[in-house]
N, C-alpha and C positions, 0 to 999 in steps of 0.2 A: 682262933675260934670265932664263929659267926655270932655267937651269943653276946660276946663282949667286944664287938667291933667299935671302932671310934665313930663318934657322931659325924665327923667330917666326911667319912666315906659314905655314909648312908643318906646324907642330906644333899643330894645332887638335884639341881633344878631341872624340871622337865620343860621342854620347849613345846608350846602349843600354838596352833595357828589362830589368828585373830578371828573372833566370832563375826559371822555375816549378819547384817540386819535383815529381818524378815520383811517382805514386801506387803504392803497393806492391800487387802482385797478390795476395799472400797475405792481406793485411789485409781486403780486401773480397771477399765470396763472391758478390755480386750479378752481376758480370760473368763470373765463373769457374765458377759452379756447374754450368752446363750443359756446360761443357767437361770437367769432372772426371768426371761420370757420363756415360759413352758410351751405354750401353743396359742394360736389365735382361737377365740371362741366364735364359732360360726353357728349362730342361732338366728331365729327369726327376728328377735329384737336387735341383735347386733347388726343384722343385714339392714334393718330399718334406719339405724343411725349412721350408716355409711353415707347417706345423702347429706348429712351434716358435717362430713369430713371427720368423723369419729370412728375409731377402731377399738375393738375389745380384745384383750389378751388375757389368758390365764397366766399368772405370775407365781413365783415362789412365795411362800408364806412370810419370809423375812424381808421381802423386797420393799424398798421405800419409793416414794414418788420420784425422788431425784435419781435413784438407780434405774427406775423404769424409763425415765426420760432419756438418760444417757444410753441405755441399751437400745431403745428404738431408734434413736438418732444414729447410732453406730451401725446397727445391722441393716436398716433400710435406707439410710442416707437422706432422711427428711428432717425438717425442723418441727419440733413439738411446741405447741402453745400452752397446753394444760394437760395434767394427768389427774384423774379421779380414781380412787381405789375403793373396792368394796370387798369385805370378807364375808363369805356366805358360810354360816355355821353348819356343823355336822348335823345330819338328820337321822333319826332312828328308823331302821328298816327291819321288817320281820322276814325271815327265811324259813318258812315252815314252823317248826317248833322253836327254833333258835332265833335270837334277835341280835342285831348288830347296829353299826352306825355307818352311814355313808360319809365319806371323807369331807372335811370342810375345804373350801378352795378360796383363793384370793384372785380377784380379777381387777384389771386396770382398764379404764376407758381413756384412751389417748386422743386428744384433739390436735390435729395437725394444722399448720399454717395454710392459708388459702393458696391453692395452686399445687400443693404437694399431695401425693397420693401413694398408697401402698397397693401393689398388685397381689391381692390374696387369692383371687380366683383366676386360674389360668384359662385364657380363651383359646379354643381350638380352631 
């Protein structure tokens, strides 16, 4: 009878594969670099600071200065001297009778080493 079976028969050990360690997202910029840099911010002010060898990028909200530096160096192959970040808060906007909010964004101003440059505008 199955109800009164011996304990020795039912206590067989199950063999399981060893657990794999999860890779840290912060450690490798290969998979994360394109998620950190959303897009370059091409505005009049950003165009003005190009002469100072500074480039402005829109970045993800959880990006840090270190991650932005690694991402720019990997994607564009340049050396970064400094990174400044600014979080622009959400703004209230009215759409007829309904109101809402414009999304907040985070942007990074990246200063490159003298002699390095990023070709953001394709010359024809």
